[in-house]
C-alpha positions in Angstrom: 86.6 179.6 91.0 87.6 179.1 94.3 90.6 181.0 95.9 93.6 179.1 97.7 96.0 180.5 100.1 99.2 179.2 101.0 99.6 178.7 104.5 103.6 180.6 104.4 101.0 183.8 103.0 99.6 183.2 105.5 102.4 182.5 107.9 103.9 186.1 106.3 100.7 188.5 106.2 100.8 187.7 109.6 104.4 188.5 110.3 103.6 192.0 108.5 100.6 192.9 110.3 102.4 192.4 113.7 105.7 194.5 111.9 103.3 197.4 111.0 101.7 197.1 114.7 105.5 197.6 116.2 105.8 200.3 114.1 102.7 202.2 115.0 103.2 201.4 118.7 107.2 203.2 118.5 105.8 206.3 116.4 103.1 206.8 118.6 105.6 206.5 121.9 107.8 208.7 120.5 105.0 211.3 119.2 104.1 211.1 123.2 107.9 211.4 124.2 108.1 214.4 122.0 104.9 215.6 124.0 106.1 215.2 127.4 109.2 213.9 128.6 108.3 213.0 132.0 104.7 211.7 131.4 104.6 208.1 130.1 102.0 207.0 127.5 99.3 205.6 129.3 99.5 202.2 127.2 103.3 201.7 128.5 104.4 198.7 131.0 107.1 200.9 133.0 107.9 197.7 134.8 108.0 196.2 130.9 110.0 198.7 129.6 112.7 198.7 132.5 113.1 194.8 131.6 113.6 195.6 127.8 116.3 198.1 128.9 117.9 195.2 130.2 117.6 193.1 127.3 119.6 195.9 125.3 122.2 196.3 128.2 123.2 192.7 128.4 123.0 193.1 124.6 125.5 196.0 124.5 127.8 193.9 127.0 128.0 190.8 124.4 128.1 192.8 121.8 131.4 194.8 123.3 133.0 191.2 123.9 132.0 189.9 121.0 130.2 186.9 122.6 128.4 185.5 119.5 126.5 183.3 122.1 125.1 185.9 124.5 124.1 187.8 121.3 122.0 185.2 120.2 120.5 183.7 123.9 118.6 187.7 123.5 117.3 186.2 119.9 114.1 184.4 119.0 114.4 181.3 117.2 112.2 182.7 114.5 114.4 186.4 114.8 114.0 188.1 111.2 116.6 191.1 110.9 117.3 193.6 108.1 121.0 194.5 108.6 123.1 197.6 107.1 125.2 194.0 105.0 123.7 192.0 102.4 121.7 190.0 102.1 118.3 191.8 102.3 117.2 189.6 105.1 118.0 187.0 107.7 115.5 185.1 108.3 116.5 182.3 111.5 118.9 182.5 114.5 121.1 180.6 112.6 121.7 183.1 109.5 121.8 186.1 112.0 124.6 184.5 114.2 126.3 183.5 110.8 126.1 187.9 110.5 126.9 188.5 114.0 130.4 186.3 113.5 131.4 187.7 110.0 130.8 191.2 111.6 133.1 190.7 115.2 135.5 188.8 112.7 136.1 192.3 111.0 137.3 193.8 114.9 140.1 193.8 117.1 139.3 193.4 120.7 138.1 197.1 121.1 134.6 196.7 119.8 132.1 199.7 121.1 128.5 200.5 120.9 126.7 203.4 122.2 123.2 204.2 122.1 121.6 207.5 122.5 117.8 208.5 121.6 116.8 205.5 123.4 113.0 205.2 123.0 111.7 201.5 124.7 107.9 200.6 125.2 105.9 197.7 125.7 102.2 196.7 126.1 101.5 193.0 127.0 104.0 190.8 125.9 105.0 192.9 122.9 107.6 195.6 123.2 110.2 197.7 121.4 113.8 199.9 121.5 114.5 202.2 119.0 117.2 204.4 118.6 120.5 205.8 117.1 124.0 203.2 117.7 126.9 204.5 117.2 129.4 201.1 116.5 132.7 201.8 116.8 136.3 200.3 117.2 139.4 199.6 115.2 139.3 196.9 112.1 141.7 194.1 112.2 143.7 196.1 108.8 144.3 199.2 111.9 141.8 201.7 110.5 139.3 203.1 112.9 135.8 202.9 112.5 132.7 204.8 113.9 129.3 204.9 112.2 125.9 205.9 113.3 123.0 203.6 113.0 119.3 203.6 113.1 118.0 200.9 115.0 114.6 199.2 115.9 114.2 195.7 117.9 111.1 194.1 118.3 110.5 191.6 121.6 108.0 189.6 122.6 108.0 187.8 126.2 108.5 184.3 126.2 108.7 182.0 129.6 109.7 185.1 131.4 112.1 186.2 129.5 111.8 189.2 126.9 113.3 188.1 123.2 113.9 189.8 120.1 112.5 188.3 117.0 113.1 190.9 114.6 116.0 193.8 114.0 115.9 196.3 111.6 119.7 198.9 111.4 119.7 200.8 108.2 121.6 204.1 107.1 120.1 207.3 105.7 120.8 207.1 101.9 121.3 209.8 99.3 118.5 209.2 97.1 119.4 210.5 93.8 123.0 208.7 94.3 121.5 205.6 96.0 124.8 206.0 98.1 124.9 205.5 101.9 125.3 208.6 104.1 127.8 207.5 106.7 129.0 210.3 108.3 125.6 211.9 109.5 125.4 212.1 113.4 123.1 213.3 116.1 
């Protein structure tokens, strides 16, 4: 009996392979950073890494200003994102924009973000940024909020611009209870 495969399955499989490649690149870079803080891995493009840091600076500025248009200008149309809030995934720019807008609407004007333990790298037209981020501010009803998150952003260079095509934001979970561990600090 002949085997048939759906083009959608092939596309999903290719995206999964690309994601796995970036995760392995991030792990390899983190290991290299741990061995030598002064020496960059041989396969990392220093200029591209600098450009990605600039991308992150633009994202932080737009995030702090709660500017959904400026944030979304940094993402590819086909972005896939895993955020700390439901649903399990956001597919496409429109869905991710709605997530950002809903998040921004919960805060007064003093939303802040701080990045620590940043790892950035690139090879060719593919790059990544990963680290810890503190999201803090005052919610609309007056409650202060400050949560450390883990993030990984996978980027590709398109028409001379770095665009994020995959975001992953998470918090550690205590396995037995299934509860998020929101009090952890670096």
